[in-house]
All heavy atoms as TSV, in Angstrom:
chain	resi	resn	atom	element	x	y	z
A	1	MET	N	N	-12.710	-30.460	-29.493
A	1	MET	CA	C	-12.162	-29.809	-28.302
A	1	MET	C	C	-13.270	-29.247	-27.475
A	1	MET	O	O	-14.272	-28.685	-28.032
A	1	MET	CB	C	-11.269	-28.682	-28.733
A	1	MET	CG	C	-10.591	-27.949	-27.681
A	1	MET	SD	S	-9.259	-26.935	-28.198
A	1	MET	CE	C	-9.760	-25.336	-27.824
A	2	ASN	N	N	-13.274	-29.438	-26.177
A	2	ASN	CA	C	-14.267	-29.003	-25.255
A	2	ASN	C	C	-13.946	-27.575	-24.821
A	2	ASN	O	O	-13.100	-27.395	-23.972
A	2	ASN	CB	C	-14.352	-29.972	-24.098
A	2	ASN	CG	C	-15.641	-29.823	-23.320
A	2	ASN	OD1	O	-16.421	-28.916	-23.570
A	2	ASN	ND2	N	-15.877	-30.754	-22.484
A	3	THR	N	N	-14.646	-26.606	-25.376
A	3	THR	CA	C	-14.260	-25.195	-25.109
A	3	THR	C	C	-14.798	-24.678	-23.756
A	3	THR	O	O	-14.248	-23.716	-23.255
A	3	THR	CB	C	-14.838	-24.311	-26.213
A	3	THR	OG1	O	-16.199	-24.419	-26.331
A	3	THR	CG2	C	-14.208	-24.679	-27.552
A	4	MET	N	N	-15.899	-25.207	-23.203
A	4	MET	CA	C	-16.504	-24.677	-21.950
A	4	MET	C	C	-15.493	-24.768	-20.803
A	4	MET	O	O	-15.209	-23.764	-20.161
A	4	MET	CB	C	-17.778	-25.316	-21.627
A	4	MET	CG	C	-18.538	-24.614	-20.495
A	4	MET	SD	S	-18.778	-22.921	-20.787
A	4	MET	CE	C	-20.359	-23.020	-21.616
A	5	PRO	N	N	-14.892	-25.901	-20.490
A	5	PRO	CA	C	-13.871	-25.977	-19.402
A	5	PRO	C	C	-12.711	-25.134	-19.691
A	5	PRO	O	O	-12.104	-24.520	-18.789
A	5	PRO	CB	C	-13.527	-27.482	-19.338
A	5	PRO	CG	C	-14.684	-28.204	-19.895
A	5	PRO	CD	C	-15.177	-27.290	-20.992
A	6	THR	N	N	-12.287	-25.053	-20.922
A	6	THR	CA	C	-11.085	-24.244	-21.246
A	6	THR	C	C	-11.410	-22.772	-21.072
A	6	THR	O	O	-10.608	-21.999	-20.465
A	6	THR	CB	C	-10.693	-24.436	-22.825
A	6	THR	OG1	O	-10.444	-25.866	-22.977
A	6	THR	CG2	C	-9.473	-23.683	-23.051
A	7	LEU	N	N	-12.608	-22.342	-21.388
A	7	LEU	CA	C	-13.050	-20.951	-21.242
A	7	LEU	C	C	-13.171	-20.614	-19.723
A	7	LEU	O	O	-12.743	-19.541	-19.289
A	7	LEU	CB	C	-14.371	-20.690	-21.984
A	7	LEU	CG	C	-14.834	-19.273	-21.891
A	7	LEU	CD1	C	-13.875	-18.365	-22.503
A	7	LEU	CD2	C	-16.195	-19.175	-22.685
A	8	ALA	N	N	-13.703	-21.519	-18.966
A	8	ALA	CA	C	-13.862	-21.352	-17.539
A	8	ALA	C	C	-12.514	-21.214	-16.891
A	8	ALA	O	O	-12.287	-20.408	-16.007
A	8	ALA	CB	C	-14.685	-22.493	-16.877
A	9	LEU	N	N	-11.561	-22.100	-17.186
A	9	LEU	CA	C	-10.212	-22.001	-16.659
A	9	LEU	C	C	-9.576	-20.738	-17.062
A	9	LEU	O	O	-8.874	-20.108	-16.223
A	9	LEU	CB	C	-9.410	-23.243	-17.145
A	9	LEU	CG	C	-7.992	-23.338	-16.630
A	9	LEU	CD1	C	-8.034	-23.444	-15.138
A	9	LEU	CD2	C	-7.294	-24.470	-17.332
A	10	LEU	N	N	-9.698	-20.257	-18.252
A	10	LEU	CA	C	-9.134	-19.021	-18.724
A	10	LEU	C	C	-9.735	-17.873	-17.889
A	10	LEU	O	O	-8.961	-16.935	-17.462
A	10	LEU	CB	C	-9.394	-18.825	-20.204
A	10	LEU	CG	C	-8.794	-17.596	-20.749
A	10	LEU	CD1	C	-7.288	-17.529	-20.707
A	10	LEU	CD2	C	-9.205	-17.453	-22.254
A	11	CYS	N	N	-10.993	-17.811	-17.680
A	11	CYS	CA	C	-11.630	-16.782	-16.980
A	11	CYS	C	C	-11.190	-16.789	-15.450
A	11	CYS	O	O	-10.880	-15.703	-14.908
A	11	CYS	CB	C	-13.155	-16.858	-16.962
A	11	CYS	SG	S	-13.808	-16.412	-18.611
A	12	ALA	N	N	-11.086	-17.919	-14.914
A	12	ALA	CA	C	-10.664	-18.064	-13.544
A	12	ALA	C	C	-9.259	-17.533	-13.419
A	12	ALA	O	O	-8.860	-16.810	-12.409
A	12	ALA	CB	C	-10.772	-19.528	-13.016
A	13	SER	N	N	-8.373	-17.923	-14.345
A	13	SER	CA	C	-6.974	-17.420	-14.298
A	13	SER	C	C	-6.910	-15.953	-14.418
A	13	SER	O	O	-6.061	-15.290	-13.736
A	13	SER	CB	C	-6.167	-18.060	-15.404
A	13	SER	OG	O	-6.135	-19.479	-15.319
A	14	ALA	N	N	-7.672	-15.329	-15.331
A	14	ALA	CA	C	-7.696	-13.915	-15.486
A	14	ALA	C	C	-8.093	-13.186	-14.180
A	14	ALA	O	O	-7.530	-12.220	-13.787
A	14	ALA	CB	C	-8.604	-13.502	-16.699
A	15	ILE	N	N	-9.161	-13.665	-13.530
A	15	ILE	CA	C	-9.691	-13.099	-12.286
A	15	ILE	C	C	-8.591	-13.180	-11.197
A	15	ILE	O	O	-8.409	-12.229	-10.569
A	15	ILE	CB	C	-10.996	-13.768	-11.919
A	15	ILE	CG1	C	-12.080	-13.385	-12.885
A	15	ILE	CG2	C	-11.355	-13.388	-10.525
A	15	ILE	CD1	C	-13.374	-14.192	-12.737
A	16	LEU	N	N	-7.980	-14.328	-11.169
A	16	LEU	CA	C	-6.898	-14.427	-10.101
A	16	LEU	C	C	-5.774	-13.534	-10.308
A	16	LEU	O	O	-5.187	-12.962	-9.393
A	16	LEU	CB	C	-6.461	-15.903	-9.997
A	16	LEU	CG	C	-7.409	-16.879	-9.295
A	16	LEU	CD1	C	-6.891	-18.282	-9.404
A	16	LEU	CD2	C	-7.459	-16.520	-7.840
A	17	THR	N	N	-5.358	-13.375	-11.585
A	17	THR	CA	C	-4.264	-12.527	-11.944
A	17	THR	C	C	-4.565	-11.089	-11.619
A	17	THR	O	O	-3.693	-10.377	-11.079
A	17	THR	CB	C	-3.944	-12.703	-13.438
A	17	THR	OG1	O	-3.575	-14.063	-13.720
A	17	THR	CG2	C	-2.764	-11.793	-13.774
A	18	VAL	N	N	-5.749	-10.650	-11.901
A	18	VAL	CA	C	-6.120	-9.230	-11.637
A	18	VAL	C	C	-6.210	-9.065	-10.096
A	18	VAL	O	O	-5.791	-8.011	-9.543
A	18	VAL	CB	C	-7.396	-8.910	-12.354
A	18	VAL	CG1	C	-7.969	-7.546	-11.908
A	18	VAL	CG2	C	-7.235	-8.913	-13.863
A	19	ALA	N	N	-6.851	-9.973	-9.436
A	19	ALA	CA	C	-7.011	-9.852	-7.976
A	19	ALA	C	C	-5.734	-9.837	-7.266
A	19	ALA	O	O	-5.549	-9.126	-6.272
A	19	ALA	CB	C	-7.968	-10.938	-7.457
A	20	CYS	N	N	-4.738	-10.652	-7.648
A	20	CYS	CA	C	-3.466	-10.765	-6.975
A	20	CYS	C	C	-2.450	-9.688	-7.330
A	20	CYS	O	O	-1.533	-9.436	-6.594
A	20	CYS	CB	C	-2.896	-12.081	-7.167
A	20	CYS	SG	S	-3.873	-13.468	-6.417
A	21	SER	N	N	-2.670	-9.011	-8.433
A	21	SER	CA	C	-1.647	-8.112	-8.848
A	21	SER	C	C	-1.962	-6.692	-8.488
A	21	SER	O	O	-1.233	-5.769	-8.695
A	21	SER	CB	C	-1.471	-8.176	-10.417
A	21	SER	OG	O	-2.607	-7.731	-10.996
A	22	GLY	N	N	-3.144	-6.402	-7.894
A	22	GLY	CA	C	-3.508	-5.080	-7.498
A	22	GLY	C	C	-2.641	-4.500	-6.384
A	22	GLY	O	O	-2.611	-5.058	-5.310
A	23	LYS	N	N	-1.953	-3.512	-6.672
A	23	LYS	CA	C	-1.039	-2.895	-5.673
A	23	LYS	C	C	-1.783	-1.748	-5.010
A	23	LYS	O	O	-2.397	-0.956	-5.685
A	23	LYS	CB	C	0.237	-2.447	-6.315
A	23	LYS	CG	C	1.226	-1.820	-5.387
A	23	LYS	CD	C	2.638	-1.867	-5.906
A	23	LYS	CE	C	3.624	-1.111	-5.058
A	23	LYS	NZ	N	3.744	-1.658	-3.712
A	24	VAL	N	N	-1.636	-1.656	-3.681
A	24	VAL	CA	C	-2.303	-0.615	-2.987
A	24	VAL	C	C	-1.518	0.682	-3.247
A	24	VAL	O	O	-0.300	0.709	-3.269
A	24	VAL	CB	C	-2.282	-0.906	-1.471
A	24	VAL	CG1	C	-2.868	0.204	-0.611
A	24	VAL	CG2	C	-3.003	-2.234	-1.279
A	25	ASP	N	N	-2.237	1.815	-3.344
A	25	ASP	CA	C	-1.655	3.084	-3.550
A	25	ASP	C	C	-0.846	3.526	-2.280
A	25	ASP	O	O	-1.486	3.618	-1.225
A	25	ASP	CB	C	-2.726	4.061	-3.824
A	25	ASP	CG	C	-2.167	5.535	-4.011
A	25	ASP	OD1	O	-1.027	5.673	-4.298
A	25	ASP	OD2	O	-3.017	6.501	-3.900
A	26	PRO	N	N	0.426	3.669	-2.365
A	26	PRO	CA	C	1.204	3.929	-1.180
A	26	PRO	C	C	0.794	5.277	-0.461
A	26	PRO	O	O	0.794	5.328	0.776
A	26	PRO	CB	C	2.617	4.063	-1.695
A	26	PRO	CG	C	2.672	3.720	-3.053
A	26	PRO	CD	C	1.283	3.554	-3.519
A	27	GLN	N	N	0.345	6.268	-1.236
A	27	GLN	CA	C	-0.048	7.521	-0.581
A	27	GLN	C	C	-1.347	7.317	0.168
A	27	GLN	O	O	-1.529	7.809	1.311
A	27	GLN	CB	C	-0.217	8.642	-1.635
A	27	GLN	CG	C	-0.440	10.020	-1.111
A	27	GLN	CD	C	0.672	10.502	-0.218
A	27	GLN	OE1	O	1.765	10.503	-0.660
A	27	GLN	NE2	N	0.355	10.918	1.013
A	28	LEU	N	N	-2.290	6.527	-0.439
A	28	LEU	CA	C	-3.505	6.255	0.246
A	28	LEU	C	C	-3.257	5.511	1.566
A	28	LEU	O	O	-3.802	5.829	2.611
A	28	LEU	CB	C	-4.471	5.432	-0.650
A	28	LEU	CG	C	-5.729	4.991	-0.035
A	28	LEU	CD1	C	-6.637	6.293	0.311
A	28	LEU	CD2	C	-6.519	4.110	-1.030
A	29	THR	N	N	-2.360	4.507	1.493
A	29	THR	CA	C	-2.045	3.818	2.703
A	29	THR	C	C	-1.412	4.680	3.763
A	29	THR	O	O	-1.718	4.617	4.918
A	29	THR	CB	C	-1.066	2.566	2.351
A	29	THR	OG1	O	-1.764	1.774	1.390
A	29	THR	CG2	C	-0.862	1.785	3.603
A	30	ALA	N	N	-0.450	5.551	3.347
A	30	ALA	CA	C	0.193	6.382	4.242
A	30	ALA	C	C	-0.786	7.410	4.833
A	30	ALA	O	O	-0.696	7.752	5.993
A	30	ALA	CB	C	1.295	7.176	3.635
A	31	ASP	N	N	-1.732	7.838	4.049
A	31	ASP	CA	C	-2.767	8.749	4.537
A	31	ASP	C	C	-3.671	8.187	5.615
A	31	ASP	O	O	-4.246	8.836	6.405
A	31	ASP	CB	C	-3.619	9.297	3.404
A	31	ASP	CG	C	-2.901	10.260	2.517
A	31	ASP	OD1	O	-1.856	10.789	2.950
A	31	ASP	OD2	O	-3.412	10.555	1.394
A	32	GLN	N	N	-3.777	6.842	5.574
A	32	GLN	CA	C	-4.642	6.172	6.534
A	32	GLN	C	C	-3.972	5.890	7.881
A	32	GLN	O	O	-4.576	5.568	8.862
A	32	GLN	CB	C	-5.113	4.779	5.973
A	32	GLN	CG	C	-6.003	4.994	4.766
A	32	GLN	CD	C	-6.329	3.648	4.083
A	32	GLN	OE1	O	-5.616	2.716	4.272
A	32	GLN	NE2	N	-7.316	3.639	3.196
A	33	MET	N	N	-2.705	6.070	7.907
A	33	MET	CA	C	-1.856	5.786	9.146
A	33	MET	C	C	-2.003	6.970	10.096
A	33	MET	O	O	-2.050	8.180	9.684
A	33	MET	CB	C	-0.456	5.512	8.750
A	33	MET	CG	C	-0.248	4.234	7.928
A	33	MET	SD	S	1.363	4.095	7.255
A	33	MET	CE	C	2.100	3.290	8.693
A	34	THR	N	N	-1.989	6.704	11.384
A	34	THR	CA	C	-2.156	7.768	12.396
A	34	THR	C	C	-0.887	8.507	12.569
A	34	THR	O	O	0.112	7.905	12.814
A	34	THR	CB	C	-2.651	7.076	13.697
A	34	THR	OG1	O	-3.872	6.385	13.465
A	34	THR	CG2	C	-2.907	8.148	14.804
A	35	LEU	N	N	-0.995	9.811	12.549
A	35	LEU	CA	C	0.133	10.693	12.913
A	35	LEU	C	C	0.209	11.026	14.369
A	35	LEU	O	O	-0.841	11.494	14.871
A	35	LEU	CB	C	0.050	11.967	12.096
A	35	LEU	CG	C	0.318	11.916	10.585
A	35	LEU	CD1	C	0.155	13.305	10.022
A	35	LEU	CD2	C	1.749	11.456	10.307
A	36	SER	N	N	1.308	10.799	14.979
A	36	SER	CA	C	1.559	11.143	16.365
A	36	SER	C	C	2.981	11.224	16.570
A	36	SER	O	O	3.845	10.846	15.721
A	36	SER	CB	C	0.877	10.167	17.383
A	36	SER	OG	O	1.583	8.937	17.298
A	37	ASP	N	N	3.408	11.779	17.742
A	37	ASP	CA	C	4.859	11.827	17.987
A	37	ASP	C	C	5.452	10.457	18.040
A	37	ASP	O	O	6.581	10.235	17.566
A	37	ASP	CB	C	5.100	12.532	19.383
A	37	ASP	CG	C	4.753	14.017	19.306
A	37	ASP	OD1	O	4.786	14.593	18.207
A	37	ASP	OD2	O	4.535	14.582	20.414
A	38	ALA	N	N	4.746	9.478	18.590
A	38	ALA	CA	C	5.143	8.102	18.684
A	38	ALA	C	C	5.258	7.449	17.332
A	38	ALA	O	O	6.256	6.775	17.044
A	38	ALA	CB	C	4.276	7.250	19.543
A	39	THR	N	N	4.258	7.622	16.402
A	39	THR	CA	C	4.358	6.933	15.184
A	39	THR	C	C	5.249	7.584	14.198
A	39	THR	O	O	5.747	6.976	13.198
A	39	THR	CB	C	2.955	6.846	14.518
A	39	THR	OG1	O	2.432	8.167	14.314
A	39	THR	CG2	C	1.934	5.985	15.345
A	40	CYS	N	N	5.629	8.856	14.416
A	40	CYS	CA	C	6.557	9.573	13.516
A	40	CYS	C	C	8.004	9.504	13.958
A	40	CYS	O	O	8.838	9.999	13.276
A	40	CYS	CB	C	6.148	11.060	13.414
A	40	CYS	SG	S	4.696	11.345	12.427
A	41	ALA	N	N	8.209	8.774	15.063
A	41	ALA	CA	C	9.638	8.558	15.513
A	41	ALA	C	C	10.359	7.718	14.428
A	41	ALA	O	O	9.733	6.864	13.804
A	41	ALA	CB	C	9.647	7.774	16.791
A	42	GLN	N	N	11.573	8.064	14.188
A	42	GLN	CA	C	12.291	7.446	13.059
A	42	GLN	C	C	12.330	5.854	13.165
A	42	GLN	O	O	12.189	5.200	12.226
A	42	GLN	CB	C	13.754	7.948	13.022
A	42	GLN	CG	C	14.503	7.466	11.802
A	42	GLN	CD	C	13.846	7.954	10.451
A	42	GLN	OE1	O	13.464	9.135	10.364
A	42	GLN	NE2	N	13.735	7.056	9.549
A	43	GLY	N	N	12.451	5.391	14.363
A	43	GLY	CA	C	12.487	3.948	14.656
A	43	GLY	C	C	11.099	3.309	14.211
A	43	GLY	O	O	11.109	2.229	13.591
A	44	GLU	N	N	10.010	3.927	14.438
A	44	GLU	CA	C	8.706	3.434	14.009
A	44	GLU	C	C	8.500	3.538	12.458
A	44	GLU	O	O	7.996	2.649	11.856
A	44	GLU	CB	C	7.570	4.215	14.733
A	44	GLU	CG	C	7.522	3.890	16.259
A	44	GLU	CD	C	7.244	2.444	16.492
A	44	GLU	OE1	O	6.344	1.871	15.951
A	44	GLU	OE2	O	8.021	1.993	17.348
A	45	VAL	N	N	8.939	4.667	11.886
A	45	VAL	CA	C	8.874	4.852	10.430
A	45	VAL	C	C	9.615	3.757	9.775
A	45	VAL	O	O	9.296	3.188	8.757
A	45	VAL	CB	C	9.291	6.266	10.033
A	45	VAL	CG1	C	9.317	6.360	8.479
A	45	VAL	CG2	C	8.325	7.279	10.591
A	46	ASP	N	N	10.857	3.421	10.305
A	46	ASP	CA	C	11.730	2.399	9.701
A	46	ASP	C	C	11.155	1.034	9.732
A	46	ASP	O	O	11.510	0.164	8.964
A	46	ASP	CB	C	13.095	2.368	10.387
A	46	ASP	CG	C	13.898	3.605	10.111
A	46	ASP	OD1	O	13.650	4.324	9.112
A	46	ASP	OD2	O	14.781	3.803	10.914
A	47	LYS	N	N	10.144	0.798	10.616
A	47	LYS	CA	C	9.456	-0.546	10.698
A	47	LYS	C	C	8.447	-0.738	9.530
A	47	LYS	O	O	8.032	-1.972	9.315
A	47	LYS	CB	C	8.693	-0.644	12.029
A	47	LYS	CG	C	9.646	-0.721	13.228
A	47	LYS	CD	C	8.765	-0.859	14.475
A	47	LYS	CE	C	9.667	-0.862	15.698
A	47	LYS	NZ	N	8.884	-0.912	16.924
A	48	ILE	N	N	8.113	0.283	8.811
A	48	ILE	CA	C	7.187	0.162	7.666
A	48	ILE	C	C	7.875	-0.635	6.577
A	48	ILE	O	O	8.893	-0.200	6.024
A	48	ILE	CB	C	6.668	1.495	7.192
A	48	ILE	CG1	C	5.960	2.204	8.402
A	48	ILE	CG2	C	5.748	1.311	6.015
A	48	ILE	CD1	C	5.605	3.658	8.085
A	49	ALA	N	N	7.267	-1.758	6.185
A	49	ALA	CA	C	7.937	-2.721	5.258
A	49	ALA	C	C	8.028	-2.195	3.832
A	49	ALA	O	O	9.070	-2.204	3.145
A	49	ALA	CB	C	7.283	-4.067	5.285
A	50	ASP	N	N	6.900	-1.629	3.380
A	50	ASP	CA	C	6.809	-1.128	2.026
A	50	ASP	C	C	7.557	0.174	1.869
A	50	ASP	O	O	7.244	1.193	2.566
A	50	ASP	CB	C	5.344	-1.040	1.553
A	50	ASP	CG	C	5.198	-0.635	0.103
A	50	ASP	OD1	O	5.580	0.412	-0.307
A	50	ASP	OD2	O	4.660	-1.573	-0.633
A	51	GLU	N	N	8.506	0.246	0.981
A	51	GLU	CA	C	9.378	1.447	0.839
A	51	GLU	C	C	8.617	2.688	0.395
A	51	GLU	O	O	8.809	3.758	0.984
A	51	GLU	CB	C	10.561	1.179	-0.134
A	51	GLU	CG	C	11.477	2.401	-0.258
A	51	GLU	CD	C	12.580	2.134	-1.245
A	51	GLU	OE1	O	12.674	1.030	-1.860
A	51	GLU	OE2	O	13.367	3.074	-1.470
A	52	ALA	N	N	7.699	2.518	-0.499
A	52	ALA	CA	C	6.921	3.638	-0.993
A	52	ALA	C	C	5.942	4.163	0.122
A	52	ALA	O	O	5.831	5.378	0.258
A	52	ALA	CB	C	6.029	3.236	-2.212
A	53	VAL	N	N	5.382	3.314	0.824
A	53	VAL	CA	C	4.485	3.742	2.014
A	53	VAL	C	C	5.395	4.424	3.066
A	53	VAL	O	O	4.958	5.391	3.637
A	53	VAL	CB	C	3.719	2.490	2.616
A	53	VAL	CG1	C	2.971	2.972	3.848
A	53	VAL	CG2	C	2.781	1.911	1.592
A	54	ARG	N	N	6.517	3.847	3.328
A	54	ARG	CA	C	7.445	4.425	4.317
A	54	ARG	C	C	7.755	5.851	3.948
A	54	ARG	O	O	7.812	6.763	4.787
A	54	ARG	CB	C	8.705	3.598	4.512
A	54	ARG	CG	C	9.582	4.021	5.609
A	54	ARG	CD	C	10.758	3.040	5.834
A	54	ARG	NE	N	11.527	2.700	4.632
A	54	ARG	CZ	C	11.547	1.499	4.065
A	54	ARG	NH1	N	10.879	0.518	4.605
A	54	ARG	NH2	N	12.255	1.378	3.010
A	55	LYS	N	N	8.193	6.065	2.662
A	55	LYS	CA	C	8.546	7.471	2.224
A	55	LYS	C	C	7.373	8.427	2.252
A	55	LYS	O	O	7.504	9.546	2.694
A	55	LYS	CB	C	9.078	7.381	0.822
A	55	LYS	CG	C	10.446	6.762	0.727
A	55	LYS	CD	C	10.999	6.740	-0.666
A	55	LYS	CE	C	12.364	6.182	-0.812
A	55	LYS	NZ	N	12.827	6.145	-2.169
A	56	ALA	N	N	6.169	7.930	1.856
A	56	ALA	CA	C	4.987	8.835	1.948
A	56	ALA	C	C	4.639	9.110	3.391
A	56	ALA	O	O	4.262	10.312	3.689
A	56	ALA	CB	C	3.819	8.074	1.211
A	57	PHE	N	N	4.718	8.202	4.290
A	57	PHE	CA	C	4.423	8.429	5.643
A	57	PHE	C	C	5.462	9.401	6.269
A	57	PHE	O	O	5.077	10.280	7.064
A	57	PHE	CB	C	4.270	7.128	6.491
A	57	PHE	CG	C	3.821	7.380	7.932
A	57	PHE	CD1	C	2.522	7.708	8.109
A	57	PHE	CD2	C	4.670	7.174	8.927
A	57	PHE	CE1	C	2.054	7.964	9.453
A	57	PHE	CE2	C	4.265	7.372	10.198
A	57	PHE	CZ	C	2.917	7.739	10.521
A	58	ALA	N	N	6.706	9.169	6.002
A	58	ALA	CA	C	7.721	10.052	6.503
A	58	ALA	C	C	7.583	11.516	5.952
A	58	ALA	O	O	7.743	12.474	6.708
A	58	ALA	CB	C	9.150	9.573	6.022
A	59	ALA	N	N	7.086	11.632	4.744
A	59	ALA	CA	C	6.743	12.984	4.241
A	59	ALA	C	C	5.615	13.673	5.031
A	59	ALA	O	O	5.624	14.804	5.285
A	59	ALA	CB	C	6.437	12.859	2.776
A	60	ARG	N	N	4.618	12.823	5.370
A	60	ARG	CA	C	3.540	13.331	6.165
A	60	ARG	C	C	3.980	13.786	7.516
A	60	ARG	O	O	3.571	14.804	8.032
A	60	ARG	CB	C	2.396	12.344	6.296
A	60	ARG	CG	C	1.533	12.124	5.058
A	60	ARG	CD	C	0.343	11.163	5.463
A	60	ARG	NE	N	-0.517	11.789	6.325
A	60	ARG	CZ	C	-1.245	11.149	7.288
A	60	ARG	NH1	N	-1.146	9.778	7.317
A	60	ARG	NH2	N	-2.020	11.755	8.153
A	61	CYS	N	N	4.862	13.034	8.107
A	61	CYS	CA	C	5.384	13.355	9.466
A	61	CYS	C	C	6.238	14.620	9.347
A	61	CYS	O	O	6.081	15.518	10.195
A	61	CYS	CB	C	6.285	12.205	9.986
A	61	CYS	SG	S	5.429	10.750	10.530
A	62	ALA	N	N	6.941	14.800	8.267
A	62	ALA	CA	C	7.756	16.055	8.133
A	62	ALA	C	C	6.838	17.196	7.957
A	62	ALA	O	O	7.118	18.308	8.539
A	62	ALA	CB	C	8.675	15.934	6.890
A	63	ARG	N	N	5.783	17.114	7.190
A	63	ARG	CA	C	4.806	18.241	7.085
A	63	ARG	C	C	4.178	18.478	8.361
A	63	ARG	O	O	3.870	19.658	8.703
A	63	ARG	CB	C	3.766	17.861	6.061
A	63	ARG	CG	C	4.293	17.988	4.579
A	63	ARG	CD	C	3.166	17.947	3.622
A	63	ARG	NE	N	2.315	16.748	3.700
A	63	ARG	CZ	C	2.513	15.597	3.125
A	63	ARG	NH1	N	3.607	15.445	2.329
A	63	ARG	NH2	N	1.653	14.594	3.199
A	64	ARG	N	N	3.885	17.504	9.215
A	64	ARG	CA	C	3.266	17.694	10.501
A	64	ARG	C	C	4.113	18.435	11.449
A	64	ARG	O	O	3.689	19.359	12.066
A	64	ARG	CB	C	2.915	16.382	11.104
A	64	ARG	CG	C	2.342	16.396	12.545
A	64	ARG	CD	C	2.139	14.908	12.974
A	64	ARG	NE	N	1.626	14.940	14.350
A	64	ARG	CZ	C	2.424	14.843	15.412
A	64	ARG	NH1	N	3.691	14.663	15.275
A	64	ARG	NH2	N	1.904	14.845	16.638
A	65	VAL	N	N	5.457	18.167	11.421
A	65	VAL	CA	C	6.358	18.845	12.309
A	65	VAL	C	C	6.533	20.284	11.865
A	65	VAL	O	O	6.507	21.191	12.737
A	65	VAL	CB	C	7.719	18.063	12.337
A	65	VAL	CG1	C	8.785	18.865	13.042
A	65	VAL	CG2	C	7.562	16.712	12.920
A	66	THR	N	N	6.650	20.505	10.520
A	66	THR	CA	C	6.710	21.867	10.057
A	66	THR	C	C	5.546	22.683	10.342
A	66	THR	O	O	5.612	23.853	10.689
A	66	THR	CB	C	7.000	21.782	8.500
A	66	THR	OG1	O	8.092	20.939	8.239
A	66	THR	CG2	C	7.200	23.161	7.875
A	67	ALA	N	N	4.324	22.094	10.171
A	67	ALA	CA	C	3.109	22.880	10.360
A	67	ALA	C	C	2.940	23.177	11.899
A	67	ALA	O	O	2.323	24.193	12.205
A	67	ALA	CB	C	1.891	22.075	9.888
A	68	ALA	N	N	3.428	22.340	12.771
A	68	ALA	CA	C	3.181	22.548	14.207
A	68	ALA	C	C	4.077	23.699	14.736
A	68	ALA	O	O	3.787	24.305	15.730
A	68	ALA	CB	C	3.503	21.253	14.936
A	69	GLN	N	N	5.158	23.990	14.024
A	69	GLN	CA	C	6.110	25.035	14.487
A	69	GLN	C	C	5.704	26.444	14.226
A	69	GLN	O	O	4.940	26.958	13.693
A	69	GLN	CB	C	7.489	24.843	13.872
A	69	GLN	CG	C	8.058	23.488	14.443
A	69	GLN	CD	C	9.402	23.265	13.763
A	69	GLN	OE1	O	9.822	23.957	12.818
A	69	GLN	NE2	N	10.120	22.243	14.229
């Protein structure tokens, strides 16, 4: 059995699996988004595809409105 090609294929598969399965932290992504009256409008928040990011961003918008009052 030729182990070198098998080992190389196994390593490449492991690297691809790890690289493709990394999920972005929703809070970090939401923290990077710009807060403004326009971006915090419900219609704009609803456009965010990732549910966890959408909830985290909506929470930031709610804190922004509360802090401004």
